[in-house]
GUVO-656442 format. One record per residue (C-alpha): chain; residue in three letters; x, y, z. Coordinates in Angstrom, 1 decimal, m for minus. Layout:
+----+-----+--------+--------+--------+
! ch !  aa !      X !      Y !      Z !
+----+-----+--------+--------+--------+
!  A ! ALA !      X !      Y !      Z !
...
+----+-----+--------+--------+--------+
This chain:
+----+-----+--------+--------+--------+
! ch !  aa !      X !      Y !      Z !
+----+-----+--------+--------+--------+
!  A ! MET !    0.0 !    0.0 !    0.2 !
!  A ! VAL !    1.4 !    3.1 !   m1.1 !
!  A ! ARG !    0.6 !    5.0 !    2.7 !
!  A ! GLN !    3.0 !    2.2 !    4.0 !
!  A ! ARG !    5.7 !    3.5 !    2.0 !
!  A ! MET !    4.9 !    6.9 !    3.0 !
!  A ! VAL !    5.2 !    6.3 !    6.7 !
!  A ! SER !    8.4 !    5.4 !    8.5 !
!  A ! SER !    8.3 !    1.8 !    9.5 !
!  A ! GLY !    9.9 !    2.3 !   13.0 !
!  A ! ILE !    6.8 !    4.1 !   14.4 !
!  A ! PRO !    4.7 !    2.3 !   16.5 !
!  A ! PHE !    1.3 !    2.5 !   15.7 !
!  A ! VAL !   m1.9 !    2.0 !   17.4 !
!  A ! ASP !   m4.8 !    0.3 !   16.0 !
!  A ! ILE !   m8.1 !    2.4 !   15.4 !
!  A ! THR !  m10.2 !    0.1 !   17.1 !
!  A ! HIS !   m8.0 !   m0.2 !   19.9 !
!  A ! ALA !   m7.7 !    3.3 !   19.9 !
!  A ! ARG !  m11.4 !    4.4 !   20.2 !
!  A ! ALA !  m11.8 !    1.9 !   23.1 !
!  A ! ASN !   m9.2 !    3.4 !   24.9 !
!  A ! HIS !   m9.5 !    6.6 !   24.0 !
!  A ! GLY !   m9.2 !    8.2 !   27.4 !
!  A ! ALA !   m5.9 !    6.8 !   28.1 !
!  A ! TYR !   m3.9 !    8.8 !   25.7 !
!  A ! LEU !   m3.3 !   12.5 !   25.5 !
!  A ! VAL !   m4.9 !   12.9 !   21.8 !
!  A ! LEU !   m2.6 !   15.2 !   19.5 !
!  A ! ASP !   m4.0 !   16.3 !   16.0 !
!  A ! ALA !   m0.8 !   17.0 !   13.3 !
!  A ! ARG !   m2.7 !   18.4 !   11.0 !
!  A ! GLU !   m3.2 !   22.2 !    9.9 !
!  A ! ARG !   m5.6 !   24.4 !   12.1 !
!  A ! VAL !   m8.0 !   24.7 !    9.2 !
!  A ! GLU !   m8.1 !   20.9 !    9.1 !
!  A ! PHE !   m8.8 !   20.7 !   13.0 !
!  A ! GLU !  m11.5 !   23.2 !   12.6 !
!  A ! VAL !  m13.5 !   21.5 !   10.5 !
!  A ! SER !  m13.4 !   18.4 !   12.2 !
!  A ! HIS !  m11.3 !   16.3 !   14.8 !
!  A ! LEU !  m11.5 !   13.6 !   17.3 !
!  A ! ALA !  m13.3 !   14.6 !   20.3 !
!  A ! GLY !  m11.3 !   15.8 !   22.9 !
!  A ! SER !   m7.7 !   15.9 !   21.0 !
!  A ! VAL !   m5.6 !   19.1 !   21.4 !
!  A ! TRP !   m4.2 !   20.9 !   18.3 !
!  A ! LEU !   m0.5 !   20.5 !   17.8 !
!  A ! GLY !    0.2 !   21.2 !   14.0 !
!  A ! PHE !    2.6 !   20.4 !   11.6 !
!  A ! ASP !    4.1 !   23.4 !    9.7 !
!  A ! GLN !    4.3 !   25.6 !   13.1 !
!  A ! PRO !    3.9 !   23.1 !   15.8 !
!  A ! ASP !    2.4 !   24.4 !   18.8 !
!  A ! TRP !    5.1 !   22.4 !   21.1 !
!  A ! SER !    4.0 !   24.1 !   24.2 !
!  A ! VAL !    0.6 !   21.6 !   24.7 !
!  A ! LEU !    3.1 !   19.3 !   26.2 !
!  A ! ASP !    4.5 !   21.3 !   28.7 !
!  A ! ALA !    2.1 !   20.3 !   31.3 !
!  A ! TRP !    2.2 !   16.5 !   30.5 !
!  A ! PRO !    5.1 !   14.1 !   32.5 !
!  A ! ARG !    7.1 !   12.3 !   30.2 !
!  A ! ASP !    5.8 !    9.0 !   30.7 !
!  A ! THR !    2.0 !   10.2 !   29.2 !
!  A ! LYS !    0.6 !    8.0 !   26.6 !
!  A ! ILE !    0.5 !   10.2 !   23.7 !
!  A ! LEU !   m1.5 !    9.1 !   20.3 !
!  A ! VAL !   m0.8 !   11.6 !   17.4 !
!  A ! TYR !   m3.1 !   11.3 !   14.4 !
!  A ! CYS !   m3.1 !   13.6 !   10.9 !
!  A ! SER !   m4.8 !   12.7 !    7.6 !
!  A ! VAL !   m3.2 !    9.1 !    7.0 !
!  A ! GLY !   m0.2 !    9.0 !    8.9 !
!  A ! LEU !    2.3 !   10.7 !    7.5 !
!  A ! ARG !    2.7 !   14.0 !    9.4 !
!  A ! SER !    1.7 !   12.2 !   12.3 !
!  A ! SER !    4.5 !   10.0 !   12.0 !
!  A ! LEU !    7.1 !   12.8 !   11.5 !
!  A ! MET !    5.7 !   14.5 !   15.0 !
!  A ! VAL !    6.0 !   11.0 !   16.7 !
!  A ! GLU !    9.7 !   10.9 !   16.1 !
!  A ! LYS !    9.8 !   14.7 !   17.1 !
!  A ! ILE !    7.8 !   14.2 !   20.3 !
!  A ! ARG !    9.9 !   10.7 !   21.3 !
!  A ! ALA !   12.9 !   12.6 !   20.6 !
!  A ! ALA !   12.0 !   15.1 !   23.2 !
!  A ! GLY !   11.7 !   12.3 !   26.0 !
!  A ! PHE !    8.2 !   11.2 !   25.2 !
!  A ! SER !    8.9 !    7.5 !   25.0 !
!  A ! GLU !    5.2 !    6.4 !   25.1 !
!  A ! THR !    4.0 !    8.4 !   21.8 !
!  A ! TYR !    2.2 !    6.6 !   19.0 !
!  A ! ASN !    0.8 !    7.0 !   15.5 !
!  A ! LEU !   m2.9 !    6.5 !   15.1 !
!  A ! HIS !   m3.0 !    3.5 !   12.3 !
!  A ! ARG !   m4.4 !    5.0 !    9.1 !
!  A ! GLY !   m5.2 !    8.6 !   10.7 !
!  A ! ILE !   m8.4 !   10.5 !   11.3 !
!  A ! PHE !   m9.4 !    9.0 !    7.2 !
!  A ! GLY !   m9.4 !    5.6 !    8.4 !
!  A ! TRP !  m11.5 !    6.7 !   11.7 !
!  A ! VAL !  m14.2 !    8.3 !    9.3 !
!  A ! ASN !  m14.0 !    5.2 !    7.3 !
!  A ! ARG !  m15.0 !    3.1 !   10.3 !
!  A ! GLY !  m17.9 !    5.1 !   11.0 !
!  A ! PHE !  m16.4 !    6.5 !   14.3 !
!  A ! PRO !  m17.6 !    9.8 !   15.2 !
!  A ! ILE !  m15.8 !   13.2 !   14.7 !
!  A ! VAL !  m16.2 !   16.6 !   16.1 !
!  A ! ASN !  m16.1 !   20.2 !   15.1 !
!  A ! ASN !  m14.4 !   23.7 !   16.5 !
!  A ! LYS !  m17.5 !   23.6 !   18.8 !
!  A ! GLU !  m17.1 !   20.2 !   20.0 !
!  A ! GLN !  m20.1 !   19.0 !   18.2 !
!  A ! ARG !  m20.8 !   15.7 !   16.2 !
!  A ! THR !  m20.0 !   16.7 !   12.2 !
!  A ! ASP !  m19.8 !   14.4 !    9.2 !
!  A ! ARG !  m17.8 !   17.1 !    7.7 !
!  A ! ILE !  m13.9 !   16.0 !    7.0 !
!  A ! HIS !  m11.2 !   18.0 !    5.7 !
!  A ! CYS !   m9.6 !   16.1 !    3.3 !
!  A ! TYR !   m6.2 !   18.0 !    2.8 !
!  A ! ASN !   m6.2 !   17.8 !   m1.1 !
!  A ! ARG !   m8.2 !   15.9 !   m3.7 !
!  A ! LEU !   m6.2 !   13.4 !   m4.0 !
!  A ! PHE !   m6.2 !   12.5 !   m0.4 !
!  A ! GLY !   m9.7 !   13.0 !   m0.5 !
!  A ! THR !  m10.0 !   10.0 !   m2.6 !
!  A ! TRP !   m9.2 !    7.7 !    0.7 !
!  A ! VAL !  m12.2 !    9.1 !    2.5 !
!  A ! ARG !  m15.3 !    6.9 !    2.1 !
!  A ! GLN !  m17.7 !    8.5 !    4.7 !
!  A ! GLY !  m18.6 !   12.0 !    5.6 !
!  A ! LYS !  m18.9 !   15.2 !    3.7 !
!  A ! LYS !  m15.7 !   16.1 !    2.2 !
!  A ! VAL !  m14.5 !   19.8 !    2.7 !
!  A ! TYR !  m11.0 !   20.9 !    0.8 !
+----+-----+--------+--------+--------+
């Protein structure tokens, strides 16, 4: 699968079903851009960003915190997991298949008001082909 070749093989993943069942066990960070996050995100997640990440979101958390990072498909989050682990957070994981995989399983997402939504920001039209559920936003 192309996505697998894009993502570093050394980054540990958490399966979507496990992540949903254990959502409260992780600090969940969104590694997409702010506009993507505002359209929709996983409930309770914190925006980290990618191009200019807000590293201050980690300031209040001890280094043994379990962290789950996601983006659209797993590329940006994989890169952020590497950086967060390098900063000493060894229990940091990538959400397998990202928010697109989450949505494609029919799991809920919320908007910037934390209200359930079916809108999903697809990053671009190419990536949008991987989204099978919800209303695509570009």
